Every structure is written in C-alpha cells, then in structure tokens.
Phi, psi and omega in degrees: 000139180228150175269144178282338184280349182231159170276123184294147178291149179282129180285131177263114181277129179293137182296137177082358180278143181265088183293337181291343181261012180235146178236140177289158176293126180282115181248124180241154181238134176233126181257122179276153178289157178289149180290323180238141183292337183264011178286150177283136183251138180244359181235133181230134178275116181279307177210193185285000177229359187225139171235157181232132177254131175233149185290131178294170183298314182297323180289328179294323179291324180287337183245048172058032174073016179288132179246111186241129176242131182231134179250141179233141181251140178234173175295324173196144180247133179248122184280191185289340182260012180287135178272165178295326180295317179296318178295319180295316183299326183274317190264305192268334182302314177297328179292320178293321178298318176295323179300316181292334179264019170088023180240150182273162179206150179227126179229122178223149179258139185224140179168180180281171179295132179082019180265000176096026181290310181295324177295320179295320184280313186264317182100191180221166180303128182087351181214084182294147181273200183292324184296305179296330178290323175297316179297318181296320179292323180297311184285334173293329182278324186245013187303316182275352183250015182285143174283159177291156184300138179074009169293321172260136182226124182281152176237184184271011184245024178061036178218182184233149174247154180252135174245150176285173184298323181293313179296322178295321178296316178297322178295321179295316179297323180293318180290324179292333179283345180290146183293319180234085181294138179285329182281126180292147181260139180286350182278342181284157180286153181286139180296124181295347180294327181234015182297323181287338183284332182258003179276082182272121183283324184280131179272128182226134185214146178282152180266152174057054175281136181291113182280347181265024178227160174246152188233153173219142183243128178235137180236150174216156185218120181230164173226149177249107186238121183055039179064026172238147183258128179234144179270115181282347179262004180285135184274097177228141179281069184212132177248102184289345184270321184239084179289156182273139180232148178264188183290342181269012179061037175232153181298140179279144173266114183241142178290339180273358182286117178231109180294144180293141180267131178287150182259160181252151174269135179228169181242127181276186184293338178265014178064030175260140180277142177209163180270117183287136178075018181279141181285127176241123185250130176276129182236154184239000180204169178296321181297315179298315182296316181288332175295320176296317178299316182293327176295320177284330181296329179291336179270351183292146184279118175230160180206163180267118176244177182291336183263335185212133182290325178234077183273131178288128181258011181209163173270127179253143181229115177253113184261129174248113182253122180254121181255131183229132178222140182282157173282162180286184185296332179277345180078019183256315186238167179285139178292120185276060176228117184293333182290340182272001180284134175247124181243122175237153188221137174242120182254122178253114189246127174251100183284147173291151185284137173287142187205158174258131186293334179288343177266325181280347182057041184279145177218154174063236182296323179297323179293319178293321177298316180297322178297318179292323178297311180296325180293317179293321177292326176293323176296320176298319179293320178298318179298318179296320180294319180292319177299316180295319180295318179297322183280328183278319188250004176073018178280174182226049178286150179282129179279125185281062179296324188284357180288345180214145178294329181296311181287327180293326181291325186252022181292333180293328179294321180282347176267004174108026181261009179163176179280151180235127177232141179228133176252115178270113179262129182231148175254120187284002183291153187292332182294335181264021185298310183295318177296320179295326178295319177294323178296319179296320179294322176295319178295326178298318178292318186295322184291341179274356178275134178253139181243137180297141181287131181295149182275142178294145181287154181284151179271140185291336176096001178276163183290130178290159180080026184284332186296319186256011183291316186259008180265141179284129182258118177255187178291161180293124183291331184291343181281340182277126180286152179285157180296320181296323178295322179295318181296315181294325180289336180284339178288146176292146181292148178280138176287175179292135182256010184277124177263111182263340182225146181288340180261015181288117181246013183252330185293311183293317177299320179296321179293319179295318180298317179296320180293323178294318177299318179296321179293317178298317178296324179294318179296319178297319180294324178295315178298318178296324179294319179296316179300314181293327179292322177296315178299320181293324178297318178297314178298322180293324178294318177298320180294323178296318179296318179297320179294322180296316177299320179295323180294320178298316179296317180294325179295320176297316177298322180294322178298317177297318180295325179294322177297315179299319180295321178299315177298320179292325177296319177299316179297321178295319178298318179298317180293326178294319176298316179297321178296318177298318178299314179296322177296321178296316178297319179297320178297318179297316179296322178295318178297316178299317178298320179297318179297314179298320179295321177295318177298317179299318179295320179295316180296321177296320177295318178297319179298318178296320178297318179295318178299317177296320178296316178298320179296320177296317179296320179295321178294317177298320180296317179295319177296320179294319178298317179296321179293316179296320179299318177296318179295319179297316180297316180295316179295319179299313179298320180298314182288327175298315178296321179296318178295318178298318179296317180294319178298318179297318179296318179295320178298317179297320179296317179294320177298318179297318179297317178297320180295319178297315180297319179299317179294319179297319179295318178297320179295317178297321179296319179294324179291321182289321185276343183284149183291155180284141178221200179294145180286116181292157180291120181275127179294158182294159181295328179293322180294318177297321181296321178296317181296316179299318180297322179293322181287339181278004183275001181299152185296142181231136182278050179279151183296330185271010180293150180294145182293142180270133179288123184285143177258129181261137179268119183283135180291153180286346180241049185286349182284337181268165178270132189246155166253112182266101185265105178243107179299154182290341182277357181292148179261131181285119178265148182252043178280164181289316181274123179231137177289137182216125178236118181286153177058036180261152175264112183269125180228155175264336177227129181294134178224163186290327182295317180290320180295329181291338184268349189235163179253340183237159183220134179225126179249124178267114184240131181243142176207162181274131178279177183294335180270005176092357180271161181277129179245123183256127178244131177257105182264116186249153179198172179256146181260127178238149175272136180270168180293330181280002179100001179261197180230147176228154183242129175248113183286135185237335189206153177226126174249140183243128174245119186230141180248126184241147176246125180291140177264351179188176180239130181288150175281140181239145178223131182217139178284334180246131179257146179291157181289144180280157180298329183272007178090354177281151179260145179214150179252140181264117174239170180298316182292317181295320180295316180294328182279326187267338184235135176226144181247132180230132180245132178261123181273159175090002180276144178289338180275007181091191183293140177250153183243134177224124185265130176240129182222145174255147178295139182285133178267137179274143177287150180286000000 
C-alpha cells in the first residue's frame, strides 16, 4: 500500500533472498454503508483499489482549518453495495481451494468497533457471510468422498489417527448409545435461528478434487479474552454473559457454577502452534458445522457499549481442519498409514474492534477489556512492523510473537505455513475518522509484509483412478423417468377452472368431463394393475420355487463346505498349538538371550573396570618410577657434591700439614745454619706452657662445643605484616646470621587467606652455588588486591645470604708487629709468620670448615 501524498520509499531487497517464493499479505478493504443517510462521511471510494480519507468539518476547525486528504491503495476495495457472494469469490474462495489441496490459510477481519467485521464473517439472515459460504464450498467439493464418521480421530498432539472400518463402526455405536452425544447428528432439523444464514443459493465447488482420497472435516471454536484462551465448545454449566443474581443484587453461589478453564498454547512436532485440549468436532455437512459454530457463538463474550449494542469483547477464532488420506491400491479402504495423512487448516478470525475508551464510555470490566483488546492489536501491529523492517532492510530483529496470545497462535502463518488474507472493515462516518486513520496506517504496514509461499504436498505414489477401477459402471440413473411422472403425464390435462362470469355454463361441464375421463382411465389402470399383479404373483411363485430349489442346493453345498471348514478348523487349532509351543520356545530363548546379554554386559563392565584399574596402577607405577628416579638423581648429586667437598677439605688439610712440615724444616734449617752466639735466655717451662695454652683457645669445630647464639638480621620493612613463605624442601642452615621478621605468618605453601591478611611477601629460596655451598635468597614483594577479588604479588627486592669456605690463607707482611701479651716486641715477617702460625681445617663438620691456630714461641736473636 502506498500513499499518494508521499513518494514511497524504495524497497531494499535482502541479498540472497528468493523473492519469487514469497507473496505479500493480501489486504482488502470493505466500506459499510452509513446508518443514517444524513450522516457526514469521511471516506470515499475512488476506484476498485483506492479509497480517500478527508478530514471532517469539526476536525478542520480544531486544527486551524487544515484540510488534508490522504489516499490509500488496497489489493481490492469493496464498496457499500458489495454483496457477500462477491466478497467471498475474491477473498475466501482461493483459501478454500488451497485448503482442499492441502494448504493452510488465515483470514481475519480488522477494524474499529461497529465497522461490520462480524457481519462480514458470519453474515445475517438471508445473506450468509464468509464462514457459512466456506463451509458450503468445502462440503460441495468433498461431499461424495467423505470418510465415515470416526475413521479419523483427533488426538491431543495436533495430529490425526486412522481407524479401520470396524473400529469406526464400534465408535459410532458407542456414541449413539450415549444419552447426549456431543457430535451433532445430520438427521435433526436445522435450527430456524440460523437456517436463513446457511441457505446459500449459489453453488460453489473446488476444481480438481482428488477422487482417490477420503476426507474428514473437524471444526473448533475458541476465543481470546483478556489475553486468555477459552474453548467455546467445551461443555460446562456456565454462562459467562448472563450471570445469575439473587434478590439482594449479589451473585448467587451455585453448586453447578464451574468457571471456564483457560487453555495453553503448545508446539507440535512440526513446530506449529495449537491450543492444547481444545474440543474438535467432526462434522459431515454445512448444517452440522454451522450448528457447532452457533453453539459456541452463544458463549462468546459480547457487551453493550456506547458505540455498538452488541460489541465483541474478545477475538474469536473458528478453525476448519480438513483431513485427507489416500485409498489403498484396490481403491476400497483407507490406507492405514499415518504418514500419508494430510492435514490442512483454515482459520477464520473475527478480531475485536479497536476503540478509544473516552468514546465508548467504558468503566470497570469493560474498561479492562478494552485495554486488553487494544494491547493485543498493538502487539499485532508491532509484529507486522518488525517483519516489514526485517524484510526491507535485511535486519534480524526478533519478532515479539509471545507478547500476545493472538500473535503467538498465528506466528506459523507469518513464517510461511500458509496464505494470509486480511479484510479491513471501515465505517465512513465522521466520528470514526481518527480510528479509521489508525486502521489505514496498520493496513499500510501489513501489505508490505511478505509471507513465504507454502510448499505443495507430496504425492503418495499410488495409481490414480483407484476408486472406480473395480466398480461396475451402468447407465445414468438420472435419465430414466419415475413411474409417478409417467402416470401423471398419461392423464388428460385439466381445463381452466376459473369462473369469470356467473352465467358461465361451459367451464364446469368441461371440468366434469375431464374428471370423468380421468376416473375412467383410473379404473382401467386399476384393472390393468390387478391383471399384472396376478401375473406377477404367478411369476413370483415360480421364482420362490426356483429360489427354494436353489436354497436346497446351496444348503447341500454349505454342508460340504462346513465339513471342509471343520477340518480346516482342526488343522488351524493344531497349527495354533504348534505356534504356541514355538512361541513358548522362542520366549524361553529370548529370556536366555537376555540373561546371556546381561552376563555379557556385566563381564564387559568388570573388564572395563579391571582395565581402568590396571591403567591407574600403571600410571601410579610410572609416577612412582619418575619420583624414585628424581630422588635417586637428587641423592646422587647431593652425595657427589658432599664427596667433592670432603675431598677438597682433605686436600686442604694435607696441604696445610705439608706446609707446616715444610715451614718446620725451613726453620730447623735456618737454626742449624745460623752462627752460634750467646745463648739466649730460655724462658721457663711454665711460661711456654702458658703461651701454648693461650694459643690453643682458638675455636674448634668439635661436636661437643657449646652452641653459638644465632644473630638475626632484622628486615628493613619490619613495620608491615609479612607472609614468610618457607618451602618444606628448604635445608636448615646453622649460620650466625639468620633472617627474622617479627609478627609474620609463616607458611609452606602460599594461599589466598594468608595473602589477604598481609601487605608484604617474602619467599625463602635455596640453591647450590658454584663452589658447592648453599646459597639462600630472600625474594621480597608487595601484595596487591586484584579487581576480581583476589591478590597478586609484585616482587621488589632480593637479598642473598651466602656461606663460603676458605680454600687457603693469604700471606701477610707488616712492618710493625703488634705487642705481645707479655710485653715483648716482635716483628712479623713472612718466615716468622709461616713458622709461628699454622691454619688447620677440619673436614666433615656440619658447621663448615673450622679454624685452629698453632703457634710456636718466638725466639729472640742474640
């Protein structure tokens, strides 16, 4: 639809879309006649596709005299003189034809309150609407091909089941025996209340109906009231329109009062939406179907508003479901295959009218009903706008079908499950101008929505013409005249019986003469009839005798056949016994097989458990081997380093001993070679003993030495709280300097709980230095809280504590010697130092190398 006042926007076709397989929603417009001839009109029909809206006089005065005319285009416009037959032929006839050929269809009327939607859909006495005409066309097309009642049986999963002829017969007998059958019977007379509405004079039939199939028609009727779904065909003792009141003007409490239960929407296996638990009635004629519709129409919620005396307060949906199944290869019975069933559905929707509450003067429940009606129609409009936007601009917005039960129920039609047709009903009176303008804008959006074209149903593959292949074809029965018609034509015609003059003496004699001839002819016919009856009786007697002889002959044959049948029954009994025996053996073998299969399954499970256990043991063994290998490697390296250290210490000890001996030899050589002089004063033995005792006081790494008090080095950040991380694999060193942090949390493994309580972090790390000694590193850092709620450590400083063992002693030379304890002066020379001082290191001590000083008393020169 396009406006004449604007240049229409260019449609943007989405890339890769197959526009040839989509059809736009067919939107039609119907203008109802004015109620009074002197009413002001705001809608004018320009041609068969265009209408024009012009602003009424009162609205022009309110809007500064602006006169605005807007034209809207539709697929077809039906004026005030359009008949129901013309509307049906254009709009609904193609949908019914698609229904018979297995395709779905949706037809709904839309408009303001009092625009003629219900009249268009249902009709009036003497002028049936679209609904009875659709039913009439369906039964005119499939009348001779209908299946017997209950051959098709609906289930609760939006599908159909097939029953054989015997089951269908039993079902019919069971339903007929019920006191109040729910299914209407075609033998009852048509209700005169709607008899004129279904009396369609024009005969309409679909073309190319499949004669090799049988059909069944099921109808259901629901309403959507306040966004709840109710089944109008459900048998409940409740009248929602006329509640019972007592003398005190309050609602009566009745034991028979049962409020209607709302229904739920569900999705079947083909992703189609349907109303769960909805009553579906099988009908066999137009009268039956419309009787079901009329029964539900009486339960529909209507009310008297300011705009309409019988305003629909709910959306009604009348579903016509056509079930089609092919005949078998012989063309006699229905093919008992559920997959070959074709189900098509035509939904006729009468939407409640959109209205403004300030015009309807609604209050209380009517106001709430109007709000829900407008909300559901607004959701329908929103869905159309989103569909149009997605198709025009290539977007992929989600269509809000679930915001309303109305749009959720029919979402499959807009997704490509059938054709969609909409009839926009408008009232041309000036008071509805603004509402009509909104309806036109909605129709403009709807016509731009494209719906995927439904796919043709698959062919069953059986040979066509099966129904009439094995039937004997005789002459047309309709060409033979009836006996009563022949008798009446043989009588002489009656003359005119009209007396125009009181003196007319010819009319009565002619009439008497004609009656006498007829009486004489009647007597002759009676005599002829008696003669022929006697002849016929004789022939009948002969025929009876022939039949009796034939019966005797047939009885003899039947006796022979009964004997044969008796023998065959005995043989069948024997075979049945044998069959039972074989079935019993098969059952025993099946049980045995089941037992063996269970044993096999149990053994397989045990085998899998054992394999998993072996795999776990093998994995544990490999981990243990790797761990032992690591321990062996670590122990080997440890002992290698210990041996190297001991060898180095022993070598140093031997070198010291050799050096001491060498010095002693040199000293002896110097004493022997030096010239004799005065004999120096030899100190007393006690003095030498004291000196020796004083030199022997140097520290010695003996195991029984008193423990040395360790000195702790205080950290530079002792004011903060620390996490002291000391791994369990660290070796305790017995050095004098030890790291010490007061008030620290000592852990062997860093954890989040400890880090959350402290601001500083210190990791004690030990490794072997190049000389084989243990080197301790104190790695320090700051603790920060992360955005995710955890803690992180940023390392800032490293302190190193290292223990070294001397490999030798440097020679020292000094011009000045320190004063001796006894007051004597002595000079330090290389020879004197080597002779008087010796260094000895004891290897193998846990405290590292030990130092022991050995000194000889200094001799004075003469």
